[in-house]
C-alpha positions in Angstrom: 35.4 70.7 -67.0 34.7 68.1 -69.5 38.1 66.8 -69.3 37.7 66.5 -65.5 34.6 64.4 -65.8 35.9 62.1 -68.5 37.4 58.8 -67.4 41.1 58.9 -68.1 42.2 56.1 -70.3 45.3 55.1 -72.1 46.8 52.2 -73.9 49.4 50.0 -72.5 52.5 48.9 -74.3 50.7 45.9 -75.7 47.8 47.9 -76.9 45.4 47.1 -74.0 43.0 49.8 -72.9 43.9 50.9 -69.4 41.6 52.7 -67.1 43.7 55.0 -64.9 41.4 54.3 -61.9 40.6 50.7 -62.3 43.3 49.1 -64.4 43.0 47.3 -67.7 39.6 47.2 -69.3 38.6 43.7 -70.4 36.5 43.3 -73.5 36.1 39.5 -73.3 33.5 37.3 -71.5 33.3 38.0 -67.8 34.9 35.2 -65.7 31.6 34.7 -63.9 29.8 33.8 -67.0 32.3 31.4 -68.5 31.2 27.7 -68.4 33.0 25.6 -65.7 34.1 22.0 -66.3 34.5 21.2 -62.5 30.8 19.9 -62.1 31.2 17.6 -65.1 34.6 16.2 -63.7 32.9 15.7 -60.3 30.0 13.8 -61.8 32.4 11.5 -63.8 34.4 10.7 -60.6 31.1 10.0 -58.7 30.1 7.5 -61.4 33.5 5.8 -61.3 33.4 5.4 -57.6 29.9 3.9 -57.9 30.8 1.4 -60.5 33.9 0.4 -58.4 31.7 -0.2 -55.4 29.3 -2.3 -57.5 32.1 -4.4 -58.8 33.5 -5.0 -55.3 30.0 -5.9 -54.0 29.5 -8.4 -56.9 32.9 -10.0 -56.3 32.2 -10.3 -52.6 28.8 -12.0 -53.3 30.5 -14.5 -55.6 33.2 -15.2 -53.1 30.5 -15.8 -50.4 28.5 -18.2 -52.7 31.6 -20.1 -53.5 32.7 -20.4 -49.9 29.2 -21.6 -48.9 29.1 -24.3 -51.6 32.6 -25.5 -50.6 31.8 -25.6 -47.0 28.6 -27.6 -47.6 30.4 -30.3 -49.7 33.4 -30.3 -47.2 31.0 -31.1 -44.4 29.3 -33.9 -46.3 32.7 -35.3 -47.2 34.2 -35.0 -43.7 31.8 -37.0 -41.6 31.3 -40.7 -42.2 31.2 -42.6 -39.0 27.9 -41.9 -37.3 25.7 -43.5 -39.9 28.0 -46.3 -41.0 25.9 -49.0 -39.2 22.7 -47.7 -40.8 24.2 -47.7 -44.2 25.7 -51.2 -43.7 22.1 -52.4 -42.7 20.7 -50.8 -45.8 23.3 -52.6 -48.0 22.5 -56.0 -46.6 18.8 -55.6 -46.8 18.5 -53.8 -50.1 19.3 -57.0 -52.0 16.3 -58.7 -50.5 13.8 -55.8 -50.8 10.7 -57.6 -51.9 8.1 -55.8 -49.8 7.2 -52.2 -49.1 7.0 -52.9 -45.4 10.7 -53.7 -45.0 11.8 -50.7 -47.0 9.4 -48.4 -45.2 11.0 -49.3 -42.0 14.4 -48.6 -43.4 13.2 -45.2 -44.7 11.7 -44.3 -41.3 14.9 -45.1 -39.5 17.1 -43.2 -42.0 15.0 -40.1 -41.8 14.9 -40.1 -38.0 18.5 -40.9 -37.6 19.6 -37.7 -39.5 16.6 -35.4 -38.6 15.0 -35.1 -42.1 11.3 -34.9 -42.7 11.0 -37.6 -45.4 13.0 -40.4 -46.9 12.6 -42.6 -49.9 14.3 -45.9 -50.8 14.6 -46.6 -54.5 16.0 -49.7 -56.2 17.8 -49.4 -59.6 16.6 -51.5 -62.5 19.8 -51.2 -64.4 18.7 -52.9 -67.6 15.5 -50.9 -67.7 17.2 -47.5 -66.9 14.7 -46.8 -64.2 14.3 -46.8 -60.4 11.5 -48.5 -58.4 10.0 -47.0 -55.3 10.7 -49.6 -52.7 9.9 -47.7 -49.5 9.0 -44.3 -48.2 8.6 -42.4 -45.0 6.0 -41.2 -44.0 4.0 -44.0 -45.5 0.9 -41.8 -45.8 2.5 -40.0 -48.7 3.0 -43.1 -50.8 -0.1 -42.2 -52.9 1.9 -39.1 -54.1 4.7 -41.3 -55.4 5.1 -43.1 -58.8 5.9 -46.8 -58.5 8.6 -46.2 -61.2 10.8 -43.4 -62.3 12.5 -43.4 -65.7 16.1 -42.1 -65.3 15.9 -40.4 -68.7 13.7 -37.9 -66.9 16.0 -37.7 -63.9 19.6 -37.4 -65.1 20.8 -36.3 -61.7 19.7 -39.5 -60.1 21.3 -41.5 -62.9 24.6 -39.6 -62.3 24.4 -40.5 -58.6 24.0 -44.2 -59.4 26.6 -44.3 -62.1 29.3 -42.3 -60.2 28.3 -43.7 -56.8 28.6 -40.2 -55.3 25.9 -38.3 -53.3 24.1 -35.3 -54.6 22.6 -32.2 -52.9 19.6 -30.6 -54.5 18.6 -27.1 -53.3 15.3 -25.8 -54.7 16.5 -22.3 -54.8 19.7 -23.2 -56.8 19.2 -22.1 -60.4 21.7 -24.7 -61.5 20.0 -27.6 -59.8 18.4 -30.4 -61.9 14.9 -29.1 -62.9 13.3 -32.6 -62.6 14.6 -33.0 -59.0 13.5 -29.4 -58.1 10.0 -30.3 -59.5 10.0 -33.5 -57.3 10.9 -31.3 -54.3 8.1 -28.8 -54.9 5.6 -31.6 -55.3 6.4 -32.9 -51.9 6.7 -29.4 -50.3 10.5 -29.8 -49.8 13.3 -27.4 -50.3 16.5 -29.6 -49.8 17.2 -33.1 -50.8 20.2 -35.4 -50.4 20.6 -38.4 -52.8 22.9 -41.1 -51.5 23.7 -44.2 -53.6 23.4 -47.7 -52.0 26.4 -49.7 -53.0 27.0 -53.4 -52.6 30.2 -55.1 -53.7 31.2 -52.0 -55.6 27.9 -51.7 -57.6 25.1 -49.2 -57.1 21.8 -50.9 -56.4 19.6 -47.9 -55.6 19.4 -44.6 -53.7 18.4 -43.2 -50.4 16.8 -39.8 -50.8 16.4 -37.6 -47.8 14.1 -34.6 -48.0 13.8 -31.5 -45.8 10.6 -29.5 -45.8 10.5 -25.9 -46.8 9.8 -24.6 -43.3 12.6 -26.6 -41.7 15.7 -26.1 -44.0 17.6 -24.5 -41.1 16.6 -27.0 -38.5 19.3 -28.7 -36.5 18.4 -32.1 -38.0 19.1 -30.9 -41.5 22.3 -29.2 -40.5 23.5 -32.3 -38.6 22.9 -34.6 -41.6 25.2 -32.5 -43.8 28.0 -33.3 -41.4 27.1 -37.0 -40.9 26.4 -38.5 -44.3 29.2 -40.4 -46.0 30.3 -39.3 -49.5 30.6 -42.8 -50.9 28.6 -45.5 -49.2 30.1 -48.9 -49.8 
């Protein structure tokens, strides 16, 4: 009877214990308790996909920023005719600017012609490396302006005068001239165009158009980007 109740076992040819009813008897770690590498591989793949998505998003953001900047400067460079008469008037009168009244009128017409909120007319004292405030619109804000600005403190304005090329200052651009951004903030502006006044191939001053913070996307500001010439004179 004892033999009938005992589990019949034998050894296979390779020395493995074989249960007659259930097959080979395993003495190793059960498969269900062995550590699996599948979850770790899956986590690595997930991280790789995430990093790839982040790289693609960063490249797309950089591409958008570059296209926006190129479009802005292309628009400025592509439209020159609409304000030619105004710029010509400014050239002729700038030489004789000896009163704030005359320059204020020019500043008002310039601002209204392109739909900006404010406009300043500045004459260049080349030998003194400074610009003088000749006119401003609106005239009520004259008290907030200095009569004289040293170009050593405003290198971007000096570059505009020397190169006879316009400049766009955006207050949210981290690369913008900090002095010009400070000037914008002081006057509640967010966008400023600096355009050189050129007579007989020589810069004699600048026209500076300023858009307020609340009106950066107005039609007037957008139109001006298309209309203003890149090299007056």
